[in-house]
The first five atom37 places (N, CA, C, CB, O) and aatype in JSON, in Angstrom:
{
  "aatype": [6, 12, 19, 10, 15, 9, 3, 18, 3, 3, 7, 13, 9, 0, 18, 10, 2, 7, 19, 6, 0, 19, 1, 0, 2, 19, 14, 3, 6, 9, 0, 17, 3, 15, 6, 15, 3, 7, 10, 8, 6, 0, 15, 10, 18, 2, 7, 7, 17, 14, 3, 1, 13, 6, 13, 3, 11, 16, 3, 13, 15, 15, 9, 10, 5, 5, 7, 6, 2, 19, 10, 0, 9, 5, 19, 8, 2, 3, 11, 9, 16, 15, 15, 3, 10, 15, 15, 2, 13, 13, 10, 8, 0, 7, 9, 11, 15, 6, 2, 8, 8],
  "atom_mask": [
    [1, 1, 1, 1, 1],
    [1, 1, 1, 1, 1],
    [1, 1, 1, 1, 1],
    [1, 1, 1, 1, 1],
    [1, 1, 1, 1, 1],
    [1, 1, 1, 1, 1],
    [1, 1, 1, 1, 1],
    [1, 1, 1, 1, 1],
    [1, 1, 1, 1, 1],
    [1, 1, 1, 1, 1],
    [1, 1, 1, 0, 1],
    [1, 1, 1, 1, 1],
    [1, 1, 1, 1, 1],
    [1, 1, 1, 1, 1],
    [1, 1, 1, 1, 1],
    [1, 1, 1, 1, 1],
    [1, 1, 1, 1, 1],
    [1, 1, 1, 0, 1],
    [1, 1, 1, 1, 1],
    [1, 1, 1, 1, 1],
    [1, 1, 1, 1, 1],
    [1, 1, 1, 1, 1],
    [1, 1, 1, 1, 1],
    [1, 1, 1, 1, 1],
    [1, 1, 1, 1, 1],
    [1, 1, 1, 1, 1],
    [1, 1, 1, 1, 1],
    [1, 1, 1, 1, 1],
    [1, 1, 1, 1, 1],
    [1, 1, 1, 1, 1],
    [1, 1, 1, 1, 1],
    [1, 1, 1, 1, 1],
    [1, 1, 1, 1, 1],
    [1, 1, 1, 1, 1],
    [1, 1, 1, 1, 1],
    [1, 1, 1, 1, 1],
    [1, 1, 1, 1, 1],
    [1, 1, 1, 0, 1],
    [1, 1, 1, 1, 1],
    [1, 1, 1, 1, 1],
    [1, 1, 1, 1, 1],
    [1, 1, 1, 1, 1],
    [1, 1, 1, 1, 1],
    [1, 1, 1, 1, 1],
    [1, 1, 1, 1, 1],
    [1, 1, 1, 1, 1],
    [1, 1, 1, 0, 1],
    [1, 1, 1, 0, 1],
    [1, 1, 1, 1, 1],
    [1, 1, 1, 1, 1],
    [1, 1, 1, 1, 1],
    [1, 1, 1, 1, 1],
    [1, 1, 1, 1, 1],
    [1, 1, 1, 1, 1],
    [1, 1, 1, 1, 1],
    [1, 1, 1, 1, 1],
    [1, 1, 1, 1, 1],
    [1, 1, 1, 1, 1],
    [1, 1, 1, 1, 1],
    [1, 1, 1, 1, 1],
    [1, 1, 1, 1, 1],
    [1, 1, 1, 1, 1],
    [1, 1, 1, 1, 1],
    [1, 1, 1, 1, 1],
    [1, 1, 1, 1, 1],
    [1, 1, 1, 1, 1],
    [1, 1, 1, 0, 1],
    [1, 1, 1, 1, 1],
    [1, 1, 1, 1, 1],
    [1, 1, 1, 1, 1],
    [1, 1, 1, 1, 1],
    [1, 1, 1, 1, 1],
    [1, 1, 1, 1, 1],
    [1, 1, 1, 1, 1],
    [1, 1, 1, 1, 1],
    [1, 1, 1, 1, 1],
    [1, 1, 1, 1, 1],
    [1, 1, 1, 1, 1],
    [1, 1, 1, 1, 1],
    [1, 1, 1, 1, 1],
    [1, 1, 1, 1, 1],
    [1, 1, 1, 1, 1],
    [1, 1, 1, 1, 1],
    [1, 1, 1, 1, 1],
    [1, 1, 1, 1, 1],
    [1, 1, 1, 1, 1],
    [1, 1, 1, 1, 1],
    [1, 1, 1, 1, 1],
    [1, 1, 1, 1, 1],
    [1, 1, 1, 1, 1],
    [1, 1, 1, 1, 1],
    [1, 1, 1, 1, 1],
    [1, 1, 1, 1, 1],
    [1, 1, 1, 0, 1],
    [1, 1, 1, 1, 1],
    [1, 1, 1, 1, 1],
    [1, 1, 1, 1, 1],
    [1, 1, 1, 1, 1],
    [1, 1, 1, 1, 1],
    [1, 1, 1, 1, 1],
    [1, 1, 1, 1, 1]
  ],
  "atom_positions": [
    [[18.42, -11.61, 3.49], [17.3, -11.51, 2.6], [16.32, -10.48, 3.12], [16.62, -12.88, 2.43], [16.25, -10.23, 4.33]],
    [[15.56, -9.89, 2.22], [14.55, -8.91, 2.59], [13.25, -9.22, 1.88], [15.01, -7.48, 2.28], [13.25, -9.71, 0.75]],
    [[12.14, -8.92, 2.55], [10.82, -9.05, 1.95], [10.1, -7.72, 2.17], [10.01, -10.25, 2.57], [10.05, -7.22, 3.29]],
    [[9.56, -7.17, 1.11], [8.75, -5.96, 1.19], [7.31, -6.37, 0.95], [9.23, -4.87, 0.15], [6.94, -6.79, -0.15]],
    [[6.49, -6.26, 2.0], [5.06, -6.57, 1.89], [4.32, -5.25, 1.68], [4.53, -7.31, 3.18], [4.52, -4.28, 2.41]],
    [[3.45, -5.23, 0.66], [2.87, -3.98, 0.21], [1.36, -4.13, 0.01], [3.54, -3.5, -1.09], [0.9, -4.98, -0.75]],
    [[0.61, -3.3, 0.69], [-0.83, -3.23, 0.51], [-1.14, -1.81, 0.03], [-1.63, -3.59, 1.84], [-0.88, -0.85, 0.76]],
    [[-1.67, -1.66, -1.16], [-1.78, -0.32, -1.74], [-3.01, -0.15, -2.61], [-0.54, -0.02, -2.55], [-3.59, -1.11, -3.11]],
    [[-3.38, 1.1, -2.79], [-4.46, 1.53, -3.66], [-4.02, 2.9, -4.2], [-5.88, 1.6, -2.9], [-4.13, 3.86, -3.44]],
    [[-3.54, 3.05, -5.39], [-3.64, 2.21, -6.56], [-2.27, 1.82, -7.16], [-4.47, 2.91, -7.6], [-2.18, 0.78, -7.82]],
    [[-1.23, 2.6, -6.95], [0.1, 2.29, -7.47], [1.17, 2.87, -6.57], [0.0, 0.0, 0.0], [0.88, 3.71, -5.72]],
    [[2.42, 2.43, -6.77], [3.5, 2.91, -5.91], [4.86, 2.7, -6.56], [3.46, 2.22, -4.56], [5.01, 1.91, -7.49]],
    [[5.85, 3.41, -6.04], [7.26, 3.16, -6.28], [7.94, 3.18, -4.91], [7.9, 4.22, -7.27], [7.73, 4.11, -4.12]],
    [[8.74, 2.16, -4.62], [9.49, 2.09, -3.36], [10.97, 2.29, -3.66], [9.24, 0.73, -2.62], [11.51, 1.68, -4.59]],
    [[11.61, 3.13, -2.87], [13.04, 3.43, -3.02], [13.76, 3.02, -1.74], [13.27, 4.95, -3.32], [13.26, 3.24, -0.64]],
    [[14.92, 2.43, -1.89], [15.78, 2.1, -0.76], [17.05, 2.91, -0.9], [16.08, 0.57, -0.68], [17.81, 2.73, -1.85]],
    [[17.29, 3.82, 0.04], [18.43, 4.73, 0.0], [18.52, 5.47, -1.35], [19.73, 3.96, 0.26], [19.6, 5.63, -1.91]],
    [[17.36, 5.89, -1.84], [17.3, 6.69, -3.07], [17.35, 5.9, -4.36], [0.0, 0.0, 0.0], [17.3, 6.5, -5.44]],
    [[17.43, 4.58, -4.29], [17.48, 3.72, -5.48], [16.16, 2.98, -5.59], [18.68, 2.71, -5.41], [15.69, 2.39, -4.62]],
    [[15.56, 3.01, -6.77], [14.28, 2.32, -6.95], [14.43, 0.84, -6.67], [13.75, 2.53, -8.37], [15.3, 0.16, -7.21]],
    [[13.56, 0.33, -5.79], [13.59, -1.07, -5.41], [12.5, -1.86, -6.13], [13.43, -1.22, -3.9], [12.75, -2.95, -6.65]],
    [[11.29, -1.31, -6.17], [10.17, -2.0, -6.8], [9.08, -0.99, -7.12], [9.62, -3.14, -5.88], [8.93, 0.02, -6.43]],
    [[8.33, -1.26, -8.16], [7.18, -0.43, -8.52], [6.07, -1.31, -9.03], [7.56, 0.63, -9.58], [6.3, -2.42, -9.51]],
    [[4.85, -0.8, -8.92], [3.7, -1.54, -9.44], [2.63, -0.54, -9.84], [3.16, -2.54, -8.39], [2.32, 0.4, -9.12]],
    [[2.06, -0.79, -11.01], [0.88, -0.07, -11.49], [1.11, 1.43, -11.67], [-0.26, -0.28, -10.54], [0.21, 2.24, -11.45]],
    [[2.32, 1.8, -12.07], [2.63, 3.2, -12.4], [3.36, 3.23, -13.73], [3.47, 3.88, -11.27], [4.04, 2.27, -14.09]],
    [[3.23, 4.35, -14.47], [3.9, 4.44, -15.77], [5.42, 4.53, -15.63], [3.38, 5.65, -16.54], [5.93, 4.86, -14.57]],
    [[6.13, 4.23, -16.73], [7.59, 4.33, -16.73], [8.05, 5.76, -16.46], [8.16, 3.84, -18.06], [8.94, 5.99, -15.65]],
    [[7.44, 6.71, -17.17], [7.74, 8.13, -16.95], [6.83, 8.62, -15.84], [7.55, 8.98, -18.26], [5.61, 8.55, -15.96]],
    [[7.42, 9.11, -14.75], [6.63, 9.45, -13.58], [6.9, 10.88, -13.13], [6.92, 8.47, -12.43], [8.03, 11.36, -13.2]],
    [[5.86, 11.54, -12.68], [5.97, 12.87, -12.08], [5.25, 12.82, -10.74], [5.35, 14.0, -13.03], [4.56, 11.84, -10.44]],
    [[5.41, 13.83, -9.94], [4.8, 13.82, -8.6], [3.28, 13.7, -8.66], [5.18, 15.09, -7.85], [2.67, 13.19, -7.73]],
    [[2.67, 14.17, -9.77], [1.21, 14.13, -9.88], [0.72, 13.11, -10.91], [0.7, 15.5, -10.22], [-0.42, 13.22, -11.38]],
    [[1.54, 12.15, -11.27], [1.13, 11.12, -12.23], [0.05, 10.23, -11.64], [2.34, 10.27, -12.65], [0.05, 9.92, -10.45]],
    [[-0.88, 9.84, -12.5], [-1.9, 8.88, -12.1], [-1.34, 7.47, -12.27], [-3.21, 9.06, -12.92], [-0.43, 7.26, -13.06]],
    [[-1.9, 6.52, -11.53], [-1.48, 5.13, -11.68], [-1.93, 4.61, -13.04], [-2.07, 4.25, -10.53], [-2.67, 5.27, -13.77]],
    [[-1.46, 3.42, -13.37], [-1.83, 2.79, -14.65], [-3.18, 2.11, -14.61], [-0.77, 1.79, -15.06], [-3.57, 1.46, -15.58]],
    [[-3.89, 2.23, -13.52], [-5.2, 1.59, -13.39], [-5.52, 1.37, -11.94], [0.0, 0.0, 0.0], [-4.81, 1.83, -11.04]],
    [[-6.6, 0.67, -11.72], [-7.06, 0.41, -10.36], [-6.34, -0.78, -9.74], [-8.57, 0.17, -10.36], [-6.06, -1.77, -10.42]],
    [[-6.05, -0.68, -8.47], [-5.55, -1.81, -7.67], [-6.1, -1.6, -6.27], [-3.96, -1.9, -7.67], [-5.78, -0.61, -5.62]],
    [[-6.91, -2.51, -5.81], [-7.56, -2.36, -4.51], [-6.66, -2.91, -3.41], [-8.91, -3.08, -4.49], [-6.08, -3.99, -3.55]],
    [[-6.53, -2.17, -2.32], [-5.85, -2.67, -1.13], [-6.62, -3.87, -0.61], [-5.72, -1.56, -0.04], [-7.82, -4.0, -0.86]],
    [[-5.94, -4.76, 0.13], [-6.61, -5.99, 0.56], [-6.64, -6.21, 2.07], [-5.96, -7.15, -0.08], [-7.48, -6.97, 2.55]],
    [[-5.76, -5.58, 2.83], [-5.71, -5.83, 4.27], [-7.02, -5.5, 4.97], [-4.6, -5.01, 4.89], [-7.46, -6.25, 5.84]],
    [[-7.65, -4.4, 4.59], [-8.89, -3.99, 5.26], [-10.02, -4.98, 5.03], [-9.31, -2.62, 4.77], [-11.02, -4.99, 5.75]],
    [[-9.85, -5.83, 4.01], [-10.87, -6.79, 3.65], [-10.48, -8.21, 4.05], [-11.14, -6.73, 2.15], [-11.08, -9.19, 3.59]],
    [[-9.47, -8.33, 4.93], [-9.03, -9.64, 5.4], [-8.04, -10.33, 4.49], [0.0, 0.0, 0.0], [-7.72, -11.5, 4.7]],
    [[-7.55, -9.64, 3.46], [-6.6, -10.23, 2.53], [-5.15, -10.05, 2.96], [0.0, 0.0, 0.0], [-4.87, -9.59, 4.07]],
    [[-4.25, -10.41, 2.08], [-2.82, -10.32, 2.33], [-2.19, -9.3, 1.39], [-2.14, -11.69, 2.16], [-2.66, -9.14, 0.26]],
    [[-1.15, -8.61, 1.82], [-0.46, -7.68, 0.94], [0.37, -8.42, -0.11], [0.44, -6.74, 1.75], [0.7, -9.59, 0.07]],
    [[0.69, -7.74, -1.2], [1.61, -8.29, -2.19], [2.99, -8.38, -1.56], [1.64, -7.41, -3.49], [3.34, -7.57, -0.7]],
    [[3.79, -9.38, -1.98], [5.13, -9.57, -1.41], [6.17, -9.55, -2.52], [5.21, -10.9, -0.63], [5.99, -10.15, -3.58]],
    [[7.25, -8.85, -2.25], [8.39, -8.81, -3.15], [9.6, -9.27, -2.35], [8.6, -7.39, -3.76], [9.95, -8.66, -1.34]],
    [[10.26, -10.34, -2.81], [11.41, -10.89, -2.1], [12.7, -10.48, -2.8], [11.31, -12.42, -2.0], [12.78, -10.47, -4.03]],
    [[13.7, -10.16, -1.99], [15.01, -9.75, -2.5], [16.07, -10.59, -1.8], [15.26, -8.22, -2.29], [15.98, -10.85, -0.6]],
    [[17.08, -11.01, -2.55], [18.19, -11.67, -1.87], [19.31, -10.65, -1.68], [18.7, -12.9, -2.68], [19.2, -9.51, -2.13]],
    [[20.38, -11.06, -1.0], [21.41, -10.1, -0.62], [22.1, -9.44, -1.81], [22.44, -10.78, 0.24], [22.63, -8.34, -1.67]],
    [[22.11, -10.09, -2.97], [22.77, -9.48, -4.12], [21.95, -8.35, -4.71], [23.04, -10.53, -5.18], [22.49, -7.47, -5.38]],
    [[20.63, -8.35, -4.47], [19.78, -7.29, -5.01], [20.13, -5.92, -4.43], [18.32, -7.61, -4.73], [20.09, -4.93, -5.15]],
    [[20.48, -5.87, -3.14], [20.69, -4.58, -2.5], [21.97, -4.48, -1.67], [19.53, -4.27, -1.62], [22.13, -3.54, -0.9]],
    [[22.87, -5.44, -1.82], [24.08, -5.41, -1.01], [24.91, -4.16, -1.26], [24.92, -6.64, -1.28], [25.57, -3.68, -0.34]],
    [[24.89, -3.62, -2.46], [25.67, -2.41, -2.75], [24.93, -1.14, -2.34], [26.02, -2.35, -4.23], [25.52, -0.06, -2.3]],
    [[23.63, -1.25, -2.03], [22.82, -0.09, -1.68], [22.68, 0.08, -0.16], [21.43, -0.21, -2.31], [22.68, 1.2, 0.35]],
    [[22.58, -1.04, 0.55], [22.42, -0.98, 2.0], [23.68, -0.43, 2.65], [22.1, -2.36, 2.57], [24.8, -0.7, 2.21]],
    [[23.49, 0.34, 3.69], [24.6, 0.96, 4.42], [24.62, 0.42, 5.84], [24.48, 2.5, 4.41], [23.59, 0.01, 6.37]],
    [[25.79, 0.43, 6.44], [25.86, 0.09, 7.85], [25.2, 1.23, 8.62], [27.35, -0.14, 8.32], [25.47, 2.4, 8.34]],
    [[24.36, 0.92, 9.57], [23.65, 1.96, 10.33], [22.28, 2.2, 9.72], [0.0, 0.0, 0.0], [21.58, 1.26, 9.35]],
    [[21.89, 3.46, 9.62], [20.56, 3.81, 9.14], [20.44, 3.68, 7.63], [20.21, 5.22, 9.55], [21.36, 4.01, 6.88]],
    [[19.29, 3.2, 7.19], [18.91, 3.12, 5.79], [17.52, 3.72, 5.67], [18.96, 1.64, 5.25], [16.76, 3.74, 6.64]],
    [[17.18, 4.22, 4.48], [15.9, 4.91, 4.29], [15.07, 4.18, 3.24], [16.13, 6.38, 3.87], [15.52, 3.94, 2.12]],
    [[13.85, 3.84, 3.63], [12.84, 3.3, 2.71], [11.85, 4.42, 2.45], [12.14, 2.01, 3.3], [11.19, 4.89, 3.38]],
    [[11.73, 4.85, 1.2], [10.8, 5.92, 0.83], [9.78, 5.36, -0.15], [11.56, 7.15, 0.2], [10.13, 4.6, -1.06]],
    [[8.52, 5.73, 0.03], [7.43, 5.22, -0.8], [6.71, 6.39, -1.46], [6.45, 4.37, 0.05], [6.34, 7.36, -0.79]],
    [[6.5, 6.29, -2.76], [5.73, 7.27, -3.52], [4.46, 6.56, -3.98], [6.56, 7.85, -4.76], [4.52, 5.61, -4.76]],
    [[3.3, 7.02, -3.5], [2.02, 6.37, -3.79], [1.25, 7.22, -4.81], [1.18, 6.18, -2.48], [1.23, 8.45, -4.72]],
    [[0.61, 6.55, -5.77], [-0.16, 7.23, -6.82], [-1.57, 6.69, -6.87], [0.53, 7.08, -8.2], [-1.8, 5.49, -6.72]],
    [[-2.51, 7.58, -7.08], [-3.91, 7.21, -7.19], [-4.3, 7.05, -8.66], [-4.81, 8.27, -6.51], [-3.62, 7.55, -9.54]],
    [[-5.4, 6.35, -8.91], [-5.86, 6.12, -10.28], [-6.31, 7.42, -10.94], [-7.01, 5.1, -10.29], [-5.98, 7.67, -12.1]],
    [[-7.05, 8.23, -10.23], [-7.56, 9.5, -10.75], [-7.5, 10.54, -9.65], [-9.02, 9.35, -11.29], [-7.58, 10.21, -8.47]],
    [[-7.37, 11.79, -10.03], [-7.35, 12.87, -9.04], [-8.68, 12.97, -8.31], [-7.02, 14.2, -9.72], [-8.74, 13.47, -7.19]],
    [[-9.74, 12.49, -8.94], [-11.07, 12.55, -8.33], [-11.42, 11.28, -7.54], [-12.11, 12.77, -9.39], [-12.54, 11.15, -7.05]],
    [[-10.47, 10.36, -7.41], [-10.73, 9.11, -6.69], [-11.11, 9.4, -5.25], [-9.5, 8.19, -6.75], [-10.62, 10.36, -4.64]],
    [[-11.97, 8.56, -4.7], [-12.46, 8.77, -3.34], [-11.57, 8.13, -2.28], [-13.85, 8.23, -3.2], [-11.78, 8.34, -1.09]],
    [[-10.56, 7.33, -2.71], [-9.71, 6.69, -1.71], [-8.27, 6.55, -2.19], [-10.27, 5.33, -1.35], [-8.0, 6.46, -3.38]],
    [[-7.37, 6.53, -1.22], [-5.94, 6.29, -1.43], [-5.44, 5.66, -0.15], [-5.15, 7.62, -1.8], [-5.66, 6.21, 0.94]],
    [[-4.77, 4.53, -0.25], [-4.25, 3.91, 0.95], [-2.95, 3.19, 0.65], [-5.26, 2.94, 1.55], [-2.68, 2.8, -0.49]],
    [[-2.14, 3.02, 1.69], [-0.9, 2.27, 1.55], [-0.4, 1.82, 2.91], [0.17, 3.11, 0.83], [-0.45, 2.57, 3.89]],
    [[0.09, 0.61, 2.95], [0.77, 0.05, 4.12], [1.96, -0.74, 3.59], [-0.19, -0.86, 4.98], [1.81, -1.6, 2.73]],
    [[3.14, -0.43, 4.12], [4.36, -1.08, 3.65], [5.11, -1.64, 4.84], [5.24, -0.09, 2.87], [5.24, -0.98, 5.87]],
    [[5.61, -2.87, 4.69], [6.33, -3.55, 5.76], [7.6, -4.13, 5.18], [5.45, -4.65, 6.43], [7.54, -4.97, 4.27]],
    [[8.74, -3.7, 5.68], [10.03, -4.24, 5.23], [10.54, -5.19, 6.3], [11.07, -3.09, 4.95], [10.73, -4.81, 7.45]],
    [[10.78, -6.44, 5.9], [11.29, -7.46, 6.8], [12.69, -7.83, 6.32], [10.34, -8.72, 6.85], [12.88, -8.14, 5.14]],
    [[13.65, -7.79, 7.22], [15.03, -8.1, 6.85], [15.61, -9.12, 7.81], [15.9, -6.83, 6.82], [15.47, -9.0, 9.03]],
    [[16.27, -10.11, 7.25], [17.01, -11.08, 8.06], [18.46, -10.64, 8.13], [0.0, 0.0, 0.0], [19.05, -10.24, 7.13]],
    [[19.02, -10.73, 9.31], [20.4, -10.28, 9.51], [21.22, -11.48, 9.99], [20.47, -9.1, 10.54], [20.85, -12.16, 10.95]],
    [[22.32, -11.73, 9.3], [23.22, -12.8, 9.7], [24.46, -12.15, 10.29], [23.58, -13.74, 8.47], [25.05, -11.25, 9.7]],
    [[24.85, -12.61, 11.46], [25.98, -12.02, 12.15], [26.83, -13.1, 12.81], [25.51, -11.0, 13.19], [26.3, -14.11, 13.27]],
    [[28.13, -12.89, 12.85], [29.04, -13.78, 13.55], [29.08, -13.44, 15.04], [30.44, -13.7, 12.94], [29.58, -14.22, 15.85]],
    [[28.56, -12.26, 15.4], [28.55, -11.79, 16.77], [27.4, -12.48, 17.51], [28.42, -10.23, 16.84], [26.24, -12.28, 17.15]],
    [[27.68, -13.25, 18.51], [26.65, -14.01, 19.22], [26.27, -13.37, 20.56], [27.12, -15.42, 19.44], [25.73, -14.07, 21.42]],
    [[26.52, -12.12, 20.75], [26.23, -11.44, 22.02], [24.86, -10.81, 21.97], [27.28, -10.37, 22.34], [24.43, -10.19, 22.94]]
  ]
}
């Protein structure tokens, strides 16, 4: 199982090995300079908790590779004139193995 914890201002798309994993507060049609769909305030700096997205093994079993995998994040701001943009992403993965060494 995997959990992606996300603290962001204002929108994002997360990709795992080039495949979209999750998005929030961004339009369906996206370009590198697209604005988010509205405001979303980050919460960690204020003592809050990040948003969490949970995935089970069937969600990404065909995407994950043995060895290195790449998590890429595309962050979008509400307006080009916005005074802030922030993001913190944490991927937590549980690994089950028959190897007990």
